[in-house]
C-alpha positions in Angstrom: -26.9 -150.2 -63.3 -27.4 -153.5 -65.1 -25.0 -155.3 -62.8 -26.8 -153.8 -59.8 -30.2 -155.1 -61.0 -28.7 -158.5 -61.6 -27.3 -158.5 -58.1 -30.7 -157.6 -56.7 -32.2 -160.4 -58.7 -29.7 -162.9 -57.5 -30.2 -161.8 -54.0 -34.0 -162.1 -54.4 -33.7 -165.6 -55.8 -31.3 -166.7 -53.1 -33.6 -165.2 -50.5 -36.6 -167.0 -51.9 -34.6 -170.2 -52.1 -33.4 -169.6 -48.6 -37.0 -169.2 -47.4 -37.8 -172.5 -49.2 -35.1 -174.4 -47.5 -35.7 -173.0 -44.0 -38.1 -175.7 -43.5 -35.5 -178.3 -44.4 -32.8 -177.0 -42.1 -31.8 -173.8 -40.3 -28.1 -174.2 -41.0 -28.4 -174.5 -44.7 -30.8 -171.5 -44.8 -28.3 -169.3 -42.9 -25.5 -170.4 -45.1 -27.3 -169.4 -48.3 -28.4 -166.1 -46.7 -24.8 -165.2 -45.8 -23.6 -166.1 -49.3 -26.2 -164.0 -50.9 -25.4 -161.0 -48.7 -21.7 -161.3 -49.3 -22.2 -161.4 -53.1 -24.5 -158.3 -52.9 -21.9 -156.4 -50.8 -19.1 -157.3 -53.3 -21.2 -156.0 -56.1 -22.1 -152.8 -54.3 -18.4 -152.2 -53.5 -17.4 -152.6 -57.1 -20.3 -150.3 -58.1 -19.0 -147.6 -55.7 -15.4 -147.9 -57.0 -16.7 -147.5 -60.6 -18.8 -144.5 -59.6 -15.8 -142.9 -57.8 -13.6 -143.6 -60.9 -16.2 -142.0 -63.1 -16.5 -138.9 -60.9 -12.7 -138.2 -60.9 -11.3 -136.4 -63.9 -8.8 -138.2 -66.1 -5.1 -137.2 -65.7 -3.8 -135.5 -68.8 -1.1 -137.1 -70.8 2.4 -135.7 -71.2 1.6 -134.2 -74.6 -1.6 -132.7 -73.2 0.2 -131.2 -70.2 2.9 -129.7 -72.5 0.2 -128.2 -74.7 -1.5 -126.7 -71.6 1.8 -125.2 -70.4 2.5 -123.8 -73.8 -0.9 -122.1 -73.9 -0.4 -120.6 -70.4 3.1 -119.4 -71.4 1.7 -117.8 -74.5 -0.9 -116.0 -72.5 1.7 -114.7 -70.0 3.9 -113.5 -72.9 0.9 -111.7 -74.4 0.2 -110.1 -71.1 3.9 -109.0 -70.8 3.9 -107.6 -74.3 0.7 -105.6 -73.6 2.2 -104.2 -70.4 5.4 -103.2 -72.3 3.4 -101.5 -75.0 1.5 -99.6 -72.4 4.7 -98.5 -70.6 6.2 -97.3 -73.9 3.1 -95.4 -74.7 3.3 -93.7 -71.3 6.9 -92.7 -71.9 6.1 -91.3 -75.4 3.1 -89.4 -74.1 5.2 -87.9 -71.2 8.0 -86.9 -73.7 5.5 -85.2 -76.0 4.0 -83.3 -73.1 7.4 -82.2 -71.9 8.3 -81.1 -75.4 5.1 -79.0 -75.6 5.7 -77.5 -72.2 9.3 -76.5 -73.0 8.9 -75.4 -76.6 7.6 -71.9 -75.9 9.9 -71.0 -73.0 12.9 -72.3 -75.0 12.0 -70.2 -78.0 11.5 -67.1 -75.8 14.9 -67.7 -74.1 16.7 -68.3 -77.4 15.3 -65.0 -78.8 16.4 -63.2 -75.6 19.9 -64.6 -75.9 20.2 -63.6 -79.5 19.2 -60.1 -78.6 21.8 -59.9 -75.8 24.5 -61.3 -78.1 23.8 -58.7 -80.7 24.0 -56.0 -78.1 27.3 -57.4 -76.8 28.8 -57.6 -80.3 27.9 -54.0 -81.0 29.5 -52.9 -77.8 32.7 -54.8 -78.6 32.8 -53.3 -82.0 32.5 -49.8 -80.6 35.2 -50.4 -78.0 37.5 -51.9 -80.7 37.1 -48.8 -82.9 37.9 -46.5 -79.9 40.9 -48.6 -78.9 42.2 -48.6 -82.5 41.8 -44.8 -82.7 43.6 -44.2 -79.4 46.5 -46.6 -80.4 46.9 -45.0 -83.8 47.1 -41.6 -82.1 49.9 -42.8 -79.8 51.7 -44.8 -82.5 51.3 -43.2 -85.9 53.9 -45.6 -87.4 51.7 -48.6 -86.5 48.5 -47.3 -88.2 48.3 -50.0 -90.9 49.5 -52.9 -88.7 47.0 -55.2 -87.1 46.2 -54.7 -83.5 45.8 -57.8 -81.4 44.1 -57.4 -78.0 44.8 -60.1 -75.4 43.1 -60.4 -72.1 45.5 -59.9 -69.2 45.8 -62.5 -66.5 47.7 -63.0 -63.2 50.2 -65.1 -65.1 51.1 -62.0 -67.2 51.9 -60.1 -64.0 54.1 -62.9 -62.7 55.9 -63.1 -66.0 56.6 -59.3 -65.9 58.0 -59.6 -62.4 60.2 -62.5 -63.4 61.5 -60.5 -66.4 62.4 -57.6 -64.1 64.2 -59.9 -61.7 66.1 -61.5 -64.6 67.1 -58.1 -65.9 68.4 -57.0 -62.4 70.2 -60.4 -62.0 71.9 -60.0 -65.4 73.2 -56.6 -64.3 74.3 -57.9 -60.9 76.1 -60.8 -62.7 78.0 -58.4 -65.0 79.1 -56.4 -61.9 80.2 -59.5 -60.0 77.5 -59.2 -57.4 76.2 -62.6 -56.2 72.7 -61.5 -55.4 69.4 -63.6 -55.4 68.5 -61.9 -58.6 71.9 -63.0 -60.2 71.3 -66.5 -59.0 67.8 -66.5 -60.6 69.4 -65.1 -63.8 72.0 -67.9 -63.9 69.4 -70.6 -63.3 67.3 -69.2 -66.1 70.2 -69.2 -68.5 71.1 -72.8 -67.6 67.5 -73.8 -68.3 67.7 -72.1 -71.7 70.9 -73.9 -72.6 69.4 -77.2 -71.5 66.4 -76.6 -73.8 68.7 -75.7 -76.6 70.6 -79.0 -76.2 67.3 -81.0 -76.1 66.2 -79.1 -79.2 69.5 -79.9 -80.9 69.1 -83.6 -80.1 65.6 -83.5 -81.4 66.9 -82.0 -84.7 69.5 -84.7 -84.9 66.9 -87.4 -84.4 64.7 -85.8 -87.0 67.6 -85.7 -89.5 68.4 -89.4 -88.8 64.7 -90.3 -89.4 64.8 -88.3 -92.7 68.0 -90.0 -93.8 66.5 -93.5 -93.1 63.6 -92.7 -95.4 65.8 -91.7 -98.3 66.6 -94.0 -101.2 70.3 -94.8 -102.0 70.4 -92.3 -104.8 68.7 -89.6 -102.6 71.2 -90.3 -99.8 74.1 -89.9 -102.2 72.8 -86.6 -103.5 72.3 -85.4 -99.9 75.8 -86.4 -98.9 77.3 -84.5 -101.8 75.3 -81.4 -101.1 76.3 -81.5 -97.4 80.0 -82.0 -98.3 79.9 -79.1 -100.6 78.2 -76.9 -97.9 80.8 -77.9 -95.3 83.6 -77.1 -97.8 82.2 -73.7 -98.4 81.9 -73.1 -94.6 85.5 -74.2 -94.1 86.7 -71.8 -96.8 84.7 -69.0 -95.3 86.1 -69.8 -91.8 89.7 -69.8 -93.1 89.1 -66.4 -94.8 87.6 -64.9 -91.6 90.6 -66.2 -89.6 93.0 -64.7 -92.2 91.3 -61.3 -92.1 91.2 -61.4 -88.3 95.0 -62.0 -88.2 95.6 -59.0 -90.4 93.6 -56.8 -88.1 95.4 -58.0 -85.0 98.9 -57.1 -86.4 
């Protein structure tokens, strides 16, 4: 405002001086008038620029901008935490409500199941006693032996049929009849022999593993015992052969 007042004062002085010199010459008066107006316009332009600069907010510094962003981020985190707490509270409330709704029906159902189980156990106990009494009446020699009851399944029926076929096949094989039953019997016997060979190999493997775990002294004792056992078997075999020869004479 001080500069504007000074500008008006300068303009007034120039105007007065211009009026004074009008009488001396029109050209000089016009020149002074133009100079005064140009100076006044320049002062007004600078005053407008200063007013605009004063009306515009200052741009924040980098540190101030970072502080503002940090505050905004903290507010967002606080909002997110509040929302998460609200969601957890809703879940907990829902769970508690479900627990209350199911507590009574579950207790009633459990009590009902216990009652039904007790009835079933009593029924099984009664049937077991009746079965034991009937079995003892049919088999007096098995009175003190335990009785094991196994539920029968379709596999048991198939096993019984296979045993009957095998028995008929064994009879046909002895009579020299090459029937399907005899073929079934021969295949079954071959499978049994194969299983015996596999079992024997497993026994040998187990013996080899046992020997590998022995110390030298244990291995020596084992070898001596086995040699003694084989010697006794050899003597027993020779005795059996000698007696068999006497019977065949």
